[in-house]
GUZA-783243 format. One record per residue (C-alpha): residue number from 0; x, y, z. Coordinates in nm, 3 decimals. Example, Ala and Ser with C-alpha at 12.3 -4.5 7.8 and 13.67 -1.06 7.14 Angstrom:
[0; [1.230; -0.450; 0.780]];
[1; [1.367; -0.106; 0.714]];
***
This chain:
[0; [0.000; 0.000; 0.000]];
[1; [0.144; 0.334; -0.098]];
[2; [0.155; 0.623; 0.150]];
[3; [-0.108; 0.807; -0.056]];
[4; [-0.348; 0.523; 0.024]];
[5; [-0.347; 0.547; 0.403]];
[6; [-0.683; 0.461; 0.547]];
[7; [-0.913; 0.723; 0.688]];
[8; [-1.067; 0.681; 1.031]];
[9; [-1.406; 0.566; 0.901]];
[10; [-1.246; 0.326; 0.652]];
[11; [-1.057; 0.168; 0.941]];
[12; [-1.379; 0.137; 1.141]];
[13; [-1.560; -0.032; 0.852]];
[14; [-1.278; -0.282; 0.794]];
[15; [-1.248; -0.359; 1.165]];
[16; [-1.625; -0.401; 1.202]];
[17; [-1.627; -0.646; 0.908]];
[18; [-1.352; -0.845; 1.077]];
[19; [-1.544; -0.839; 1.408]];
[20; [-1.863; -0.968; 1.245]];
[21; [-1.694; -1.256; 1.061]];
[22; [-1.965; -1.491; 0.925]];
[23; [-2.229; -1.226; 1.003]];
[24; [-2.056; -0.945; 0.810]];
[25; [-2.366; -0.827; 0.627]];
[26; [-2.414; -0.452; 0.585]];
[27; [-2.670; -0.408; 0.862]];
[28; [-2.461; -0.602; 1.115]];
[29; [-2.143; -0.415; 1.019]];
[30; [-2.317; -0.077; 1.060]];
[31; [-2.455; -0.184; 1.399]];
[32; [-2.108; -0.296; 1.510]];
[33; [-1.966; 0.047; 1.430]];
[34; [-2.254; 0.228; 1.599]];
[35; [-2.226; 0.012; 1.911]];
[36; [-1.849; -0.018; 1.945]];
[37; [-1.757; 0.333; 1.836]];
[38; [-2.069; 0.494; 1.984]];
[39; [-2.113; 0.676; 1.656]];
[40; [-2.413; 0.720; 1.427]];
[41; [-2.348; 0.583; 1.078]];
[42; [-2.543; 0.723; 0.786]];
[43; [-2.637; 0.472; 0.521]];
[44; [-2.494; 0.690; 0.243]];
[45; [-2.153; 0.735; 0.405]];
[46; [-2.139; 0.366; 0.487]];
[47; [-2.210; 0.242; 0.134]];
[48; [-1.985; 0.506; -0.023]];
[49; [-1.702; 0.384; 0.201]];
[50; [-1.771; 0.018; 0.115]];
[51; [-1.758; 0.100; -0.256]];
[52; [-1.430; 0.289; -0.213]];
[53; [-1.277; 0.002; -0.012]];
[54; [-1.384; -0.243; -0.282]];
[55; [-1.227; -0.027; -0.557]];
[56; [-0.904; -0.020; -0.355]];
[57; [-0.913; -0.401; -0.331]];
[58; [-0.939; -0.394; 0.049]];
[59; [-1.280; -0.558; 0.077]];
[60; [-1.478; -0.800; -0.136]];
[61; [-1.826; -0.946; -0.114]];
[62; [-2.037; -1.239; -0.222]];
[63; [-2.407; -1.305; -0.207]];
[64; [-2.504; -1.525; 0.088]];
[65; [-2.816; -1.628; 0.263]];
[66; [-2.817; -1.474; 0.613]];
[67; [-2.883; -1.696; 0.913]];
[68; [-3.175; -1.475; 1.016]];
[69; [-3.483; -1.656; 0.884]];
[70; [-3.676; -1.325; 0.863]];
[71; [-3.452; -1.224; 0.572]];
[72; [-3.553; -1.416; 0.262]];
[73; [-3.327; -1.279; -0.012]];
[74; [-2.950; -1.329; -0.036]];
[75; [-2.747; -1.034; 0.090]];
[76; [-2.394; -0.911; 0.034]];
[77; [-2.153; -1.070; 0.279]];
[78; [-1.832; -0.871; 0.317]];
[79; [-1.478; -0.997; 0.369]];
[80; [-1.160; -0.800; 0.431]];
[81; [-0.891; -0.899; 0.181]];
[82; [-0.525; -0.961; 0.264]];
[83; [-0.457; -0.612; 0.132]];
[84; [-0.719; -0.476; 0.369]];
[85; [-0.561; -0.646; 0.668]];
[86; [-0.219; -0.513; 0.566]];
[87; [-0.363; -0.161; 0.523]];
[88; [-0.506; -0.180; 0.876]];
[89; [-0.170; -0.290; 1.013]];
[90; [0.010; -0.011; 0.827]];
[91; [-0.235; 0.248; 0.960]];
[92; [-0.204; 0.113; 1.314]];
[93; [0.177; 0.126; 1.301]];
[94; [0.166; 0.486; 1.176]];
[95; [-0.073; 0.593; 1.452]];
[96; [0.127; 0.414; 1.720]];
[97; [0.446; 0.579; 1.600]];
[98; [0.289; 0.923; 1.585]];
[99; [0.126; 0.892; 1.926]];
[100; [0.446; 0.821; 2.118]];
[101; [0.451; 1.038; 2.429]];
[102; [0.080; 1.112; 2.423]];
[103; [0.023; 0.930; 2.751]];
[104; [0.288; 1.148; 2.917]];
[105; [0.098; 1.469; 2.846]];
[106; [-0.112; 1.617; 3.122]];
[107; [-0.487; 1.617; 3.085]];
[108; [-0.630; 1.966; 3.013]];
***
């Protein structure tokens, strides 16, 4: 991944939420994971725009699957983070860890 392709905060959240959901990584469950874990409202438009961008970058892929929830009758897109996506997350994490050295030593305002 080139430096010009560092992940944005929301891209990282989407990728991490997909990883957290595993076999249940359908759009609704991924959005709920972000809203619950990050305590952040997620608009549908921003979410799908981000998924499309991550797919174009080769960081996420999807396939149609039947969800386990019997109330859902049609196949849905099930998302998976690619190897490139995992590597992009690791690269972003290393950059943030490096840049945040000394942060814990600062006094609280």
